[in-house]
C-alpha positions in Angstrom: 102.3 -12.1 -227.9 101.2 -12.8 -224.3 100.4 -16.4 -225.3 104.0 -16.9 -226.2 105.2 -15.4 -223.0 102.8 -17.6 -221.0 104.0 -20.6 -222.9 107.5 -19.7 -222.0 106.6 -19.5 -218.4 104.9 -22.8 -218.6 108.1 -24.4 -219.8 110.1 -22.7 -217.0 107.8 -24.1 -214.4 107.9 -27.6 -215.8 111.6 -27.6 -215.1 111.3 -25.8 -211.8 108.8 -28.4 -210.7 107.4 -26.3 -207.8 104.1 -26.9 -206.0 101.1 -24.8 -206.9 101.4 -21.7 -204.7 105.1 -21.3 -205.2 104.7 -21.8 -208.9 102.1 -19.0 -209.2 104.3 -16.7 -207.2 107.3 -17.5 -209.5 105.1 -17.0 -212.6 103.9 -13.6 -211.5 107.4 -12.4 -210.6 108.9 -13.6 -213.9 106.0 -12.3 -216.0 106.2 -8.8 -214.5 110.0 -8.8 -215.2 109.5 -10.0 -218.8 106.7 -7.5 -219.5 109.0 -4.7 -218.2 111.7 -6.0 -220.5 109.3 -6.0 -223.5 108.4 -2.4 -222.7 112.0 -1.4 -222.5 112.7 -3.0 -225.9 109.8 -1.3 -227.6 111.0 2.1 -226.2 114.5 1.3 -227.6 113.0 0.9 -231.1 112.4 -2.9 -231.4 109.1 -3.5 -233.2 106.3 -4.5 -230.9 105.7 -7.8 -232.7 109.4 -8.8 -232.1 109.9 -7.4 -228.6 108.4 -10.4 -226.7 110.5 -12.9 -228.6 113.6 -10.8 -228.1 112.9 -10.5 -224.4 112.5 -14.3 -224.1 115.7 -14.9 -226.0 117.6 -12.5 -223.7 116.1 -14.1 -220.6 117.4 -17.5 -221.6 116.4 -21.2 -222.0 113.4 -22.3 -219.9 115.4 -25.4 -219.0 118.3 -23.4 -217.5 116.0 -20.9 -215.8 113.7 -23.6 -214.5 116.5 -25.7 -213.0 118.0 -22.6 -211.3 114.7 -22.0 -209.6 114.8 -25.4 -207.9 117.0 -23.9 -205.3 120.6 -24.7 -204.3 120.1 -28.2 -202.7 116.5 -29.6 -202.6 115.6 -32.9 -201.0 115.2 -34.6 -204.3 116.5 -33.4 -207.7 116.0 -35.6 -210.8 117.1 -34.1 -214.1 117.3 -35.5 -217.6 120.0 -32.9 -218.6 122.8 -31.3 -216.7 123.9 -31.8 -213.1 121.3 -32.8 -210.5 122.0 -31.4 -207.0 120.1 -32.4 -204.0 120.1 -34.7 -200.9 119.0 -37.4 -203.4 120.3 -36.5 -206.8 119.6 -38.4 -210.0 120.7 -37.4 -213.5 123.4 -37.7 -216.2 125.6 -36.0 -213.6 124.7 -35.9 -210.0 126.0 -34.3 -206.8 124.3 -35.1 -203.5 124.2 -37.1 -200.2 122.9 -40.0 -202.3 124.0 -39.4 -205.9 123.2 -41.6 -208.9 124.2 -40.9 -212.5 126.6 -41.4 -215.3 128.9 -39.2 -213.2 128.1 -39.1 -209.5 129.7 -37.4 -206.6 128.6 -37.4 -203.0 128.6 -39.5 -199.8 126.8 -42.6 -201.2 127.3 -42.7 -204.9 126.3 -45.0 -207.7 127.0 -44.7 -211.4 129.3 -45.2 -214.4 132.0 -43.0 -212.8 131.4 -42.3 -209.1 133.3 -40.6 -206.3 132.3 -40.6 -202.7 132.7 -42.0 -199.2 130.9 -45.2 -200.4 130.9 -45.8 -204.1 129.5 -48.5 -206.4 129.8 -48.3 -210.2 131.8 -49.0 -213.3 134.7 -46.9 -212.1 134.3 -46.4 -208.3 136.4 -44.1 -206.2 135.5 -44.4 -202.5 137.3 -42.8 -199.6 136.0 -45.6 -197.3 134.5 -48.2 -199.6 134.5 -48.8 -203.4 133.0 -51.6 -205.4 133.0 -51.8 -209.2 134.6 -52.9 -212.4 137.5 -50.7 -211.3 137.5 -49.9 -207.6 139.8 -47.5 -205.8 139.4 -46.6 -202.1 140.1 -47.4 -198.5 138.4 -50.7 -198.9 138.1 -51.7 -202.6 136.3 -54.7 -204.1 135.7 -55.6 -207.7 137.3 -56.6 -211.0 140.4 -54.4 -210.7 141.1 -52.8 -207.3 143.5 -50.5 -205.6 143.1 -49.8 -201.9 144.4 -50.0 -198.4 142.4 -53.2 -198.3 141.8 -54.6 -201.8 140.1 -57.7 -203.2 139.6 -58.4 -206.9 140.5 -60.3 -210.0 143.6 -58.0 -210.0 144.2 -56.3 -206.7 147.0 -54.1 -205.4 147.3 -52.3 -202.0 148.5 -52.7 -198.5 146.5 -55.8 -197.4 145.3 -57.7 -200.6 143.6 -60.8 -201.9 142.7 -61.8 -205.4 143.5 -63.7 -208.6 146.6 -61.5 -209.1 147.4 -59.8 -205.7 150.2 -57.4 -205.1 150.6 -55.9 -201.7 152.5 -55.4 -198.5 150.6 -58.3 -197.0 148.7 -61.0 -198.8 147.3 -63.6 -196.3 148.1 -67.0 -197.6 144.7 -68.4 -196.8 142.8 -65.8 -198.9 144.7 -65.5 -202.1 143.3 -67.3 -205.2 146.2 -67.2 -207.7 149.4 -65.4 -208.2 150.6 -63.2 -205.3 153.4 -60.9 -204.5 153.6 -60.2 -200.8 156.3 -58.2 -199.1 155.6 -59.9 -195.7 155.2 -63.5 -194.8 153.2 -65.0 -191.9 156.5 -65.1 -189.9 157.2 -61.4 -190.1 153.9 -59.6 -190.9 153.4 -56.6 -188.5 150.5 -57.0 -186.1 148.8 -53.9 -187.5 148.6 -55.4 -191.0 147.6 -58.8 -189.5 144.7 -57.1 -187.7 143.2 -56.1 -191.0 142.8 -59.8 -192.0 139.1 -60.0 -190.8 138.2 -56.9 -192.9 140.0 -58.4 -195.9 138.1 -61.7 -195.3 134.7 -59.9 -195.2 135.6 -58.0 -198.4 136.7 -61.2 -200.1 133.3 -62.8 -199.2 131.6 -59.8 -200.9 133.6 -60.5 -204.1 133.0 -64.2 -203.8 129.2 -63.6 -203.6 129.3 -61.5 -206.8 126.3 -63.5 -208.2 124.2 -62.4 -205.2 125.3 -58.7 -205.4 124.8 -58.3 -209.1 121.0 -58.6 -209.1 120.9 -55.8 -206.5 123.2 -53.8 -208.6 121.0 -54.3 -211.7 117.8 -53.5 -209.7 119.3 -50.3 -208.5 120.3 -49.4 -212.1 116.8 -50.2 -213.3 115.3 -48.0 -210.6 117.6 -45.2 -211.6 116.7 -45.5 -215.2 113.0 -45.7 -214.4 113.1 -42.4 -212.4 115.0 -40.7 -215.2 112.4 -42.1 -217.7 109.5 -40.8 -215.6 111.1 -37.4 -215.4 111.7 -37.4 -219.1 108.1 -38.2 -219.7 106.9 -35.5 -217.4 109.1 -32.9 -219.2 108.1 -34.2 -222.6 104.4 -33.8 -221.8 105.0 -30.1 -222.6 105.9 -29.5 -226.2 109.4 -28.0 -226.3 108.7 -25.7 -229.2 110.1 -22.4 -228.1 113.6 -22.6 -226.8 115.5 -25.9 -226.1 118.6 -25.0 -224.2 
């Protein structure tokens, strides 16, 4: 049964993705633990031919154990399943300084649904800046936006520009369609007026959507390629024992 145990450890180390010396140390520690567990099961009455499989089932999925062994916050964490956590995190769900995923949370985030200081995605929530199909943040740019400074096809906020713009102050020179502005050029407070340059820069970002979109797509392709490569690396080991 040792061959099954060794195969299990191979799977754990595939997901742990540790360098050689660390991998060998982990293998030895886990193997000693599992062999002790096998002995305990045999002593408790489990038939010898079943004890190894039972020990592995109790220990858990190689995928879960392996990912736990990566540490709390590595420099790079790419996962095909679950939540990637690292300085650079890429996966279906990602948490990191730079996070890319279907769901991404961090400082610089990119994904279908993302939340961070700077966010770009389908649904982007950014404390400082958000750009996406729906963007919400301090400065928001995209299709539908909500922010302190907001620019979009439909935009709402404090200082706003867009096709349909609703805000406290909509500068007359920047709107493109229907607007609802609480203030006019005659009575707009200086503080709101001082945000016009930021609004103008953000409006230019939206106006140059055709330039931004290729960069967006290239980032998406790079993200998908890294996930594909990680999937190929994991799939190079036959997942025949436990698929958690």
